C-alpha positions as CSV (number, residue, x, y, z in Angstrom):
1,M,51.0,-48.9,21.5
2,K,50.4,-51.4,24.4
3,P,47.2,-53.4,24.2
4,M,45.6,-51.7,27.2
5,Q,46.3,-48.3,25.6
6,E,44.8,-49.5,22.3
7,I,41.7,-50.7,24.1
8,E,41.3,-47.4,26.0
9,T,41.9,-45.3,22.9
10,L,39.4,-47.3,20.9
11,A,36.9,-47.3,23.8
12,I,37.0,-43.5,24.0
13,E,36.2,-43.2,20.3
14,I,33.4,-45.7,20.5
15,A,31.9,-44.0,23.6
16,D,32.1,-40.6,21.8
17,A,30.2,-42.1,18.8
18,A,27.6,-43.8,21.0
19,R,27.0,-41.0,23.4
20,T,24.8,-38.8,21.2
21,P,22.5,-41.5,20.0
22,F,22.0,-43.0,23.4
23,R,21.4,-39.6,25.0
24,A,18.8,-38.8,22.2
25,L,17.0,-42.1,23.0
26,F,17.0,-41.5,26.8
27,E,15.7,-37.9,26.3
28,N,12.7,-39.0,24.2
29,G,10.5,-39.8,27.2
30,E,10.3,-43.5,26.7
31,R,11.3,-46.1,29.4
32,Y,14.2,-48.2,28.2
33,Y,15.0,-51.6,29.5
34,Y,17.7,-52.8,27.0
35,C,20.6,-51.0,25.4
36,T,23.3,-52.8,23.5
37,L,26.4,-52.2,21.5
38,Y,26.7,-55.1,19.1
39,T,29.2,-56.4,16.5
40,T,29.5,-59.3,14.2
41,G,31.5,-62.5,14.6
42,E,34.1,-60.9,12.4
43,G,34.4,-57.9,14.8
44,H,33.1,-55.2,12.5
45,A,32.6,-51.7,13.9
46,P,29.7,-51.7,16.4
47,S,26.2,-50.3,16.2
48,I,23.7,-49.6,18.9
49,S,20.3,-51.0,19.5
50,A,17.8,-50.4,22.3
51,W,14.3,-51.3,23.4
52,S,11.9,-49.3,25.4
53,W,8.6,-50.7,26.8
54,E,6.7,-48.3,24.5
55,A,8.6,-49.4,21.4
56,L,8.1,-53.0,22.3
57,E,4.4,-52.5,22.7
58,I,4.1,-50.8,19.3
59,E,6.3,-53.3,17.4
60,S,4.8,-56.4,19.0
61,A,1.3,-55.1,18.1
62,R,2.4,-54.4,14.5
63,Q,4.0,-57.9,14.1
64,G,1.0,-59.5,15.8
65,D,-1.4,-57.9,13.4
66,E,0.6,-59.0,10.4
67,S,0.9,-62.6,11.6
68,D,-2.3,-63.2,13.5
69,T,-0.2,-64.0,16.6
70,P,-1.1,-62.4,19.9
71,G,1.0,-59.3,20.6
72,S,2.0,-60.7,24.0
73,T,3.5,-63.7,22.3
74,I,5.4,-61.6,19.8
75,A,6.6,-59.3,22.6
76,E,8.2,-62.3,24.4
77,L,9.9,-63.4,21.2
78,I,11.4,-60.1,20.3
79,K,11.9,-58.5,23.7
80,W,15.7,-59.0,23.6
81,S,16.2,-58.9,19.8
82,Y,18.5,-56.1,18.8
83,A,17.5,-56.6,15.2
84,D,13.7,-56.3,15.7
85,S,13.9,-53.0,17.5
86,H,13.2,-49.9,15.4
87,Y,16.1,-48.4,17.3
88,C,18.5,-50.9,15.7
89,C,21.5,-48.9,14.2
90,F,20.0,-45.7,15.7
91,G,22.5,-42.9,15.1
92,D,24.8,-45.1,13.0
93,E,26.0,-41.9,11.2
94,N,27.8,-41.1,14.4
95,F,30.0,-44.2,14.0
96,D,31.7,-43.2,10.7
97,H,35.0,-42.4,12.5
98,V,34.8,-45.7,14.4
99,K,34.1,-47.6,11.2
100,Q,37.2,-46.1,9.7
101,R,39.3,-47.0,12.8
102,F,38.1,-50.6,12.6
103,I,38.9,-50.7,8.9
104,E,42.4,-49.5,9.7
105,R,43.0,-52.2,12.2
106,P,44.1,-55.7,11.2
107,F,41.2,-57.8,9.8
108,N,40.6,-60.8,12.0
109,A,40.2,-63.2,9.2
110,D,43.5,-62.3,7.7
111,L,45.4,-63.1,11.0
112,E,46.5,-66.4,12.4
113,N,44.1,-68.0,14.9
114,D,45.7,-66.6,18.1
115,E,46.3,-63.1,16.5
116,G,42.8,-63.0,15.1
117,N,41.3,-64.0,18.5
118,H,43.5,-61.4,20.2
119,E,42.3,-58.7,17.8
120,F,38.6,-59.7,18.3
121,D,39.0,-59.7,22.1
122,L,40.6,-56.3,21.9
123,R,37.6,-54.9,20.0
124,L,35.1,-56.5,22.4
125,K,37.0,-55.1,25.4
126,A,37.0,-51.7,23.9
127,M,33.2,-51.9,23.3
128,E,32.7,-53.1,26.9
129,L,34.8,-50.3,28.2
130,A,33.0,-47.7,26.1
131,M,29.6,-48.8,27.5
132,K,31.1,-48.7,31.0
133,M,32.3,-45.2,30.4
134,L,28.8,-44.1,29.2
135,D,27.3,-45.9,32.2
136,D,29.7,-44.1,34.6
137,E,28.6,-40.8,33.0
138,G,25.0,-41.6,33.8
139,V,23.8,-41.9,30.3
140,F,21.7,-45.0,31.0
141,A,20.1,-43.3,34.0
142,L,18.8,-40.2,32.2
143,N,15.1,-39.8,32.9
144,Q,14.8,-43.3,34.6
145,L,16.3,-45.6,37.1
146,R,19.6,-47.1,36.0
147,E,18.6,-50.4,37.6
148,S,15.8,-50.8,35.1
149,V,18.1,-50.9,32.1
150,C,20.1,-53.9,30.9
151,V,23.3,-52.6,29.3
152,L,25.4,-55.0,27.4
153,V,27.8,-55.7,24.5
154,E,26.8,-58.5,22.1
155,V,28.2,-60.5,19.2
156,M,25.6,-61.3,16.6
157,P,25.0,-63.9,15.6
158,P,26.5,-65.7,18.5
159,D,28.6,-68.8,17.8
160,E,30.0,-71.6,19.9
161,I,33.4,-69.9,20.3
162,K,32.5,-66.3,21.0
163,P,30.1,-65.4,23.8
164,K,26.7,-63.9,22.9
165,S,26.9,-61.0,25.3
166,S,28.7,-59.4,28.1
167,Y,26.9,-57.4,30.8
168,V,28.3,-54.0,31.6
């Protein structure tokens, strides 16, 4: 299979896995501003995370109460943190098939540098295309203006070689 075909096939599978959880989030009445599909520096199967203004208010107040730090300060610190959102890994059970597909692919660390980088890039491009597919379907505009939502793909934790994120 050619690389572009591999990317498209993997992207369709990722989009299929992410569609249900993102739709569920956007139908819960909250106002979302951040939606991400993230992976590790090793290129493991992705998970989603999201923040709504309502969830940020609740979480920043909770963390503020626990730390005696003003909620507004906490909110600024966690606003873009995929890991601090209680929507981190939301709907992860939908990704079982994608996890299996990633396991079946060559493991980046077992490949020579160029081959490992190529495999990692292929996985990232598939994730980006999956988010674009969902965006083109209007998933990130359900019950709100699309322009109010930052949609991206991230590598966590970021390192000097790999970019932290890619906007969709």
